[in-house]
N, C-alpha and C positions, 0 to 999 in steps of 0.2 A: 433811178426814179423811184419814190415810194410804191409800194405794191401791196395789194391785199393778199390774203392767204391763198384763195383760189388762183389768183393771177401768178404768185410764185410757184405753186405745184405745176400749173400747165406750162409756163415758160421752161420750167426744169425738165419737162417730159415732151418738149417740141425742138424744133430747130432754131428757135428765136432766143435771144437773151432776154427779152421782156415781151409781155403782151398787154394788150388793152381791151376792155369790152367791146365785143363786136367783131374781134378778130377771128377768123376761122383758121385753124391750125390741124395739122396731123399730130393727134395726141397719142405718145406711146403708151401702152397699157401695160402694166407690171403684172397684172392678174386678171384671167379672163374665166368666167364660170357660166355655165348652163345648168338650170335646175332640172327636176324631172319633168314637168309639163312642158316646158319650153325647149327642153333639150332635143326631144326627137324631132322637132321642127329645125332646130340648129344643125343637127345631123343631116336632115334632108336637104337643107340648102347647101351644105358644103358638099354632099355627094352629088346633087344635081348640077353644081357648078364646078365639079371636078377640082375642088381646091384642097391643097394640103394643109397641115397645121404648123403654124409659125414656129412655136416653141412648146412643146408637150409639157415641160416641166414648169411652165406658167399657166397652163390650161386645166381646168377641172370641171367635173361634173358633181353636183350636191343633190341629192334626193330626199328633199324637206317637205314637198307639199303633201305627199301621200307615203311616208315612211313604212306603213303596213303593206304597201302595193295592194290593198284591198280590192281596188276597182281594177277591172280587167284591163281598161284602156290605159290606166296609168302603169300598170304592171308591164304592159306590152312596150310603153314607150320608155320606161326604165330600163327594160331588156335591150332595146335597140341602141340606147346610150351606151350600156356596158359592153355590147360587142364592138361598137364603135371604139370605145376607149381602149379595149384590150388591143384593137388592131394598130391604134396609134399611141399606145403606151401613155395614155391619158390616166391621172388618178382619179378614182371614183370615191366620193364620200357618200357611202350607200346609206341604206334605209335605217340603220342602227345609229347614226351619227349626229343628226340634228340639223339645225338651221345653217345654211351655207355662209351667210355673212358672219355669224357669230363663230363658225369654226374658222373662217379665214383669219380673225383676229386671234383666236385661241392658238392657231397653228403656226401663226406667224407668216401667213401667205400674203399678208399686207401690213403695212407699216406706216407711222407718221410720215406724211409727205409723198406716199406712194399713190398709184393710180389703180383702180380696181372696176371693172365692168361685169354685170351680171344679168340675166333675165329677171331678176328679182327688183321690182320698183322701189323697194328699201335698200337698194345697195349703198344709198347716201348714210346709212348707219356708219360707214367709215369716217364720217366727219367727226365721230365721237373720238376718234384718235388723231385727229388733224390730217387724215388722208383725204383723197378725193374717191369718191364711189358713185356710180351711176348706173341705174337700172335702164336696160335697153331692150328693144325687140329682137325677134329671132335673127333677122337679117344682119343687123348691127352686130349681135354677138358672133354670129357666123364669119363676119368680116374680121372681128377682133381675133377669133381663133386662127384665121387663115393669114392674116396681114400683121398682126401684132400691134395695131393702131387702128383708131378711128378718127373721122373728121369731127371736129368739136368747135362749137362757137363759144368764144370766152363770155361768160355772163358778167353782168355788173354785180356789184356786191352790196347788200343792205346789212347794216350793223344793227343787230338786235340786242339791246341792253336790258337785262333783267335787274330792275333797280329796287332796292328794299330788302329787308329780311322777312322772309315768309314766316308763317305761324309754325309752331312746333310740330303740328301734324301734318303739314304739307310735304308732299313728296315731290320727286321729279316729273312724274306723270301729271300732278297739279300744276307744275310749273309751266309745262308745255302746253296744257289745256287752257291756261290762262293767256300764253301767247297766241293760240288759236283763236281765242276769243277776241283779241286784240287786232290780229293780222287778217282774220277771215281764211277761207278756204282758196283764196287766190292772191293772198297778201304777199307772197312771195314768188308769184309766178314769173318763171324766167330769170329769176335771181339766185345768185348763191348768197347764204347768209354766213355772217360771223356772229355766234351767240357769245356774248361777254357779260360782265358784271360780277361782283363779289360772290353771289350766290352760286353762280356757274363755275366759278375758279375752284371752289371748294367740292365739287361733284366728284364721285368715283367713277370708274368705268361703266358700271351697270347704269348709273344715273345719266352718264353723258350718252349712252346708248339710246335711253328713253327719249332724251331731248332730240337728238341727231335724226332718229327714225321717223319722226313726225313731220320733218320738214316737208315730205310728200304731200301730207295732208293740207299744207298752206301752199301747194303748187310750186314749192323751192326746187331748184336743182340739187341744193346740198345745204345742210347746216353745218358749218364748221366750227370746232371748238379748239383753240390752240392747245396742244398737249402740255401737261405739267410734268414735272419730274416723275411721279409715279406712273403715268401712262407711259413715258418714254422707256422707264425701267422696266415695265411688264413687257413691252415690245420687243426690248433689246434682248430679252431671255429666249425670244422666239423666233425673230425674224433675222434675215442677213443684215449685214451693216448698212446704216441709214444715218441720214441728217435731218432732223425735223425742220419744217419751215414754220415761220412765224410772221404774221402780219406786221406791216410797218405802221407805227403809231398814226402817221401823218399820210397814210395812204387815202386817196380820195375814194369815196363811197357813194352810191346813188342816192342813199337816204339813210337816215338812223331813226329807229323806232325804239321807243322806251316802254317796256311792260312793267308796269308797277305791280310787284308781288308783295309788297309790304303787309305783313299780318295775314297772309294768303291762308285760306283754309281749303280743305278737300274740295275738289271740283268734280263735275261729272258732265259729259256731252251727252245730249238728248239725241234720241234716233234719228237717223237720216243725215245728220250734219256734224261732223266732228268739231265744227267751231260754234255749235250751238250750246255754250258752256254755261253753267250756273253751278252755285254751291250745292254740295251734296245734301245737306239738311235743309235747303230752301225749296226743294221740290214737294209737291204734294204726295201724301203717302202712296206708293207704288209697289205692288206686288211683284215680286221676282219668282220666276219658273226656273231659271238656269243661270249659272255663273260660269263664266270660262276664265282661268288664270294661265297666263302663257303668253306666246307669241314673240316675235323679234323685238317688241317694244318692252315687255315686261315678263322675259322667261329666264332672267338670271338668278343666280343663286340668292342674291340679296333680296330681290322680289319674292321668291319663294319663302325665304325666311320671315319676310313681313307677313305674309299670307298666314304662315305657320303660327306666328305669335298671336294673332287674331283667333285662329282656329283651335289653338291648344285647350284640350279639356272641355271642348264643346262638340256639339253634332250640329249639322245642317238642318234648316227647318223642314218640315214635313213638305212633301211634294216638290222640293227644291232638287235640281241636279247640279252637281259641282264638278267641273272637268278642269284638270290640271295638266298641263304640258310642259315640261322644261325645256329650255331652248337647245341644249346640247345633251349628249350622252354623258360627258364629264359632269355636267350639273345635275343630270339624274343621278348619278352615282354619288355625288356629295349630298343629296337628298337622302339617300339610302344610308350614307355614313353617319349623317348628323341626326338620324332619326326623324327627319321631316316626313318621309313616306308613311311611317307609322301614326303620325299626327294627322296626315291627310286622310288615310284609310280609316282611322278611327272616327274621324268627323264625318265620313260618309262620301268621300270624294272618289272619283274615277281618275287614276293617273295615267296618262298615255305615254307612248314612246316619244323620245325627243323629236321635236320638229316644230312645224309652223303652227299647227292647231287650227283654230277656227276660221282664219282668213282663208284656207284652201278648201275648196268643196269636198275633198276627198278625205277629210280628217276630222278628228274630234272637235266639237264646238259648234257644230251647225244647229240651227233651231227651227221649229215648225211654224206653222200659220198661226200668228197671235201670240207666240211664245215672247215673254219679256225676259231678256238676258242682260246682265251686267258683264261686261267684257274688259280685260286689260289689253285688249289689242289697239290697233291704231286706226281702224276704220268702222264706220257704222252705217254705211250707205244702205239704202233699201236692197235687199237680196244678197248683200256681201256675205252675211253669215248664215244665211238660211232665209225663210220667209217671216221670221218674227220682228221684234223691236230691240234693238242693240243700245244700250247705254255704255259709254266709255268711262272708265274709272281706274284708279290705282288697285294694285294688290291688296292693299289693307282695306280700302272700300268695298272691293268685289268679295273678299272673305266675310267681312262684316255683314253685308248683304245677304250671303248665303245663309249665315246663322239667323238673322232676324227674319228672313223671308220677304222683307222689304228693303227698298234702297235707303241705306244709312251709311253714315260714316263710322269708322272704328270708334272714336271717341263716344258718339251717341250709343252705340252698341254697349260699350263699356258702362255708360252711365245707367243704363237699363231703362231710360225713357224713351221707349219705342213708339212709333206711330202705330195705329190699329192696322192690321193686315187686311187689305180689302179681299172680298170672296174672289174666287177664280171665275172669270167670265166664260161663257160658252165660246168654244173654239169657232173662230171664223172659218168659212169654207175657203180652201186653198185655190188661189187664183192660178188658172192655167192660161197660158199664153199661147194663142193659137199661131202656128208657124206653118207656112205654105212653102213648099219647095219652089224655089224660082230658078229660071234657066240662067246659068252663067254664060255670058257671050265671051269670046276670046278676044285678046288684045288686038287692036289694029297693028298691021306690019308697019306703018309709018305713024308715029305719034304726033298729033297735031298740037301746035302752040295755041291755035285758036279754038275754043271749045265753044259748041252750040248745045244748049240743054235747057231743060224744064226746070223751075225752081222749086224746091222744098224748104219752106221757111219754118224753122223749128227754133223760135226766139226764147230759148231756155238756157240759163247759165249753169255751169257746173255739172254737165252731162259726163257722169264718169264712164270708165270702161265696162264697169258692171251692167251699167244701162243699156250700153251699146252692144255688148257681147259677154253675156253672164258667164260667171265662173263655172257653171255647172257643163258647160261646153267645151272647157278647155282641153279636154283629151283629144278632141277632134283634130286631125293632122291634114284632112282632105280639103283644101280650099274650096272645092266645087259645094261642100256641104256647108259653108261657114255663112253664107248670104242669108239662108233661111232664119238665122238666129239675130240679124241685125235689128237693133233696138227692142230686143225681145224682153227687155226689163225697163222699158221707158214707158211710162203711163201714158195712153192716148196714141202711141205710135206702134202697137204691136203689129199692126197689118201693113207696115212699111214695105217689106218684101214682096207683098202681094201687088203693090201699087207702083212701086218705083220702075221707071223704064230706063232702058239703055241710055247713057248719056246725061241723065240728070244730075242736078248740082244742088248740093246741100248748103243752106245757108242758116247758120245757127249762133249761138250767143258765146258768151265769155267762158274760158276755162274748159273749151270743149276736149274731151278725152283725158280728163284729170283720172287720177288714180293708178291702176295697174299697168305694168309694162307690156301687156299682151298685145301680140301682133295681130291676133285674129280680129281684134277692134277694127283694124284698118282693112284686112283681107276680106271681110265680110262685105264691105262697099265695092271693093273691087270685083268681087263675085257677082254682084248685083249689077255692074255696070255704072256705078256712080262714077262721073268724070271728074269731079272736083268737090272740095269743101272749102266754103269761105265761112270763117268764124271771128268774132270780135277778138278771140285770144284762144290759144291751144295750151293744153298741158304739154310740158316739154318734152316728155317721153313719147307721147302721141304724135307730136308735130315730127319728131325724128323718124319714127316708125313709117309715118305716111310719104314722107319725102324719099325715104331709103326704098320703099315699096312703089315709087312713081305713081303715087296717088296725089295730084296736085293739092296743095293747101295754101290758100291765102288768109293772112291775118289782116282785118280790116274792120273797123269800128263803123260798120255800115249803118245808115240811118233807118230807124224802125219802119218808116212808111215808103222806103225805097223799092223794096222788093215784096211780092205777095206769091204765095204759093200758086204755082201754075203759069207764071210768068215766064216768057221765053227770054233766055239770056244767052249773050256772047261774051265769053270770058277770054281775054288775051293773057296767056301766062308770062309773056316777055315783057309786056308794058303794064300789066296790072289793071288796064281798062275793062270795066265791066259795063256792057250795054244792055239795057232793059229794052228789048224790041217791043214788048208788049206795051209799056208806058211811055216809050219812046225819050228815055233819059239815059244819062251816063254817069258812072261813079269812077273814081281814080283810086285803085287799091294799089298798096306796095307790090311790085313784081316779084317774082322769084328770082333769088339770086343767081349767079353764074353756076354755082356749085349744085343748087337744087336743080336748075334747069338742065344741067348735064346729066344728073342723075335720071330725071325724069325722060329725057330724049333717048337714052340708052335702055331705058326699060326697068330701071331698079340698080341699087348699090353694087349688087354682085354680078351684073351684066356688064360685058365687055363692050 
């Protein structure tokens, strides 16, 4: 039977000869990774459940969120992981090594056709080499460490065809921003994608990584690019023996989407939304305060060479801060050997240790209130990279904007025809979110299938995990302290922890929980006593995290007038029936599956 690439990989790692969308399988995991901020919670889960390690040689820690260990909480979490790793003979890629997903490819820990899970929500970078990668929460990764497999639902496939020949100045980042503009922030929600087209087939590893990494920003499980001969050869030099998989040409897909990239010019995503994409030179003159070049999306040597080419023999504009973070230590050393560091320093840049950079709160790349940043990262959600405004762009555009002091493309900088630079506005006062300590109620000894609670209606789409639980609190490992931060970055809902009551039910919009893989965005609601969440759709990682932590989540396109905040609801998890006792009406939502209900009844994935 013809199969897509994701179906072939999953079938090869299960006890089935073939799989179809919707099948739930036990997926054998070739490589299991925990990072520094999530690693301490993974360790805690394993210790609390008294679980052993399935295969230490396939198990790793990577410290890439805070490679300086400059925050005491991060340093403590890293040390907990080191001690656990030493006890169980697990290899640690420590603070001097770089981004875990990139290291996995460089070191041959993953290969075409392999499977990889990590606490990194951009583990789907592995799609760049035709491998399966999935970001998961702390309980999921603890399960992978202990059992060597995870349960997984086979996703349907969307074929994304990049059609046409882009303009000479367009980069891989511009291609993926064009795809975001076409598909939107939830266009791949729940899907695996296969990226294809002549423009994609000619891309090198770094460019494929750029494309694959931003599947997360479209809600996708993964974006897979069938490996060419160069990718296979690169991996064969590093990894154990493997046979790559390729999709069958006639494999049925859920749909096909065409992204027209003919004559594509450099793109930029405006603050707050990675899919709000326009031409770089089409936006009004916008003063730049800082620039960040790096991240798992654009921290490869090819990206840094492109930035250096723009910066060569130039200096950054007055009052601009330029921060550069290579993805791995190998790339950092290449920058040194090729003279790129000299170019960067001569231009006025700060070059940091290899690592994630601005996406992680403990690292180089954060900005302050009102600060305008051009970033080569993958996310520009409010609060993700600090308290300012973040535009997403390619390394060439970012470097050009640092020199010009305004957002411009590299060709426009070279032309000398620059827009006037606006004067710097007075800094806005920093918004402080009031958070009140909420009492955390213990779980009932018997977990009811019928839930009675008061509704909280938050009819907002694309509520990401930074809005639910901001990354500045990620070092927190005590669940009892997480509830006070719930919705701490969602405008209009900062007082939610003060008002919510035990048993309340959250009713919300589409793509709830998109963004990072952080388990805390689920735990905070458990701490507050929220009994269930009903959303029009969920971010894929968030849905898994909630199910694994025994927080019931129902996916249901509820009518806008069906529920109001304060309504008394009765929710039956086994049938999906939702009774509005206040309005005296009933709704029929899809019930929890047998697997999900079993996890809920026993109190979580790691409970017996």
